[in-house]
N, C-alpha and C positions, 0 to 999 in steps of 0.2 A: 679448311680451317674456318670456323664460323666468324662472322663479323663481331666487332665489339658490341657491348650492350647499346641499345638504341639511345639511351640518355647521353652516351659519349659521342654519338654521331650527329646529334642535333645542333643546328645553329638557329637560335631564336632571333627572328627579325623584328617582330613586335610581340606583345603579349598574346596576340591572336593568330600568329602565323610563324611557322618554323620550317626549315628545310633540312633535308637529309639526303645522303647518297642512297643508292638502291636499297629499298626495303625488302625484307623477306617475309614469308608467311608468319613466322614466329614473332615478328615485330608488331603485328596488329594488336595483340593483347597488351604489349608494352606501351603502344601508342595510346590505347584507351586508358591505361593506368596513369599515363602522364597527363591526362586531361584533354586530349584531342577529341574532337567530335567528327572530323572528316579527314579523309586521305585524298590528296590531289596527286594523281599519277600522271606526270608529263612525259613519261618514257614509253615509246612504242615497243610493243612486243618484238622479240627477235634481235635486239641489239647485242645480246650475249646468249650463251647457251643457258638452258633452263636451270642448271645448278647455280648459276650466278645471277640470273634474272628470271624469277618465276613469271609465268604468264599472268596478264592482267586479270583474267577470269578467276584464277586461283587466289590472287590477292584480294579481289572483290569478295569472293566467298569467305575468306578469312576475316576480312573487315566486317562483313555482315555478322559473322559468328561472334566477333568481339563487340558488336554494337556500334560500329562506326559507319558513317556514310562514306561513300566511295565515288570519286569522279575520275574517269579515265579520259584524259584530254592529251593524246599523244602529239608531240612535236618532234619531228625528225631532227637529229643532231645536225646543227649547221643550217637548218632550214628557217625560212621566215615563219613568224607566228601569224597564222591566218586569222582573219577577222572572226571566222566561225569558232576557232579555238578560244579566242578571247571571250566570245559570247558564252560558250559552253562552260568555261571556268567561272565567269562572272555569275551566270545563273546558278551554278552549283554552290558557289560561296554565299549568294544571297538567300538561297533556299535552305541552307544548312548553317544556321547561326552557331557560332562556337569556334574554338581554336582549330585551325587547319594545319595539317602537316603535309607539305608538298615534297615530292621526291622525283628524281630522275637519276642519271648516272652519277652526277656530282652534286646536284641540288640547284645548279645555276639555271637550267631551263625552267624548273618549277618556280624559282624566285622571280624570273622575268615574266613568266606566264601570270603569276599572282599579281605582280605589280601592274602589268599592262591591263589585265582584267579589272583590277581595283580602280585604276584611273578611268577606264571606260564606264564603269558602273557607278562612279562617284563615291566609292567606298572610302577612299583615302586620297588626299590631294597629292599631286606629283612631288612637290618639295618634301612632304612628309615621307613618301615612299623612298625617295632618294636618300634622305637623312637616315631613315631606319636601316636601310641596306648598308650604308656607309658605317653606321655605328656597330653593325654586326660583322664588319670586315669585308663587305662585298660592295661592288660598285654598280649602280644603275645609271651613272652619268651619261654613258653613250646612248641611253634610252630617253634622256630628258625631253628632247623635242617630241618624240613619239608619245610619251606620257602626257605632256602638255596638250598635244593635239587630240589625244583620246579624251582627255578631260573636257575639252571643248567640243567634242563630237565632230572633229575635223580630220581624224586619222585616215591614212591610206588603208587599203584592205589587207595589208600584211605589214609586219614589222620584223626587221632583222638588223644586225649590227655587223661591223667588220670583223669582230672577234667571235662570230657565231660558231665557228668550227671548234672553238675552245670550250664549249659548254657541254 
């Protein structure tokens, strides 16, 4: 059974960032029509079978065909967010101005990746990131200290939380 339309799976965090659970190839055109400029894929290949999780290469090709930028920054479920992942996401977001749609299994890894990279790159202040997530029904409160440290360029080389297995 195909997933519901993309518009019904989106959670808008800010006017320039939204999250969704797993995107499919057909979602790329809908993402472009919804005004997104870039797809941020935080989900590693192989967490599900190909029918439930297309390979990143196929999603990247569909994104390009739809006229979207695509960043593949995989973070293992329950693993720490590496400093390299934050840099990759931050560089992708600063290079591709415009609304970003992040996805993974549930959307939570992509939310956290976006927030951590946004703090590191000075795109958004930690309090604003936490407030935006809260207003959208999600919490980044467990990441407050990490967000603040990243904003001050004092962060450790990786970031995780005690509920990481739930993302």
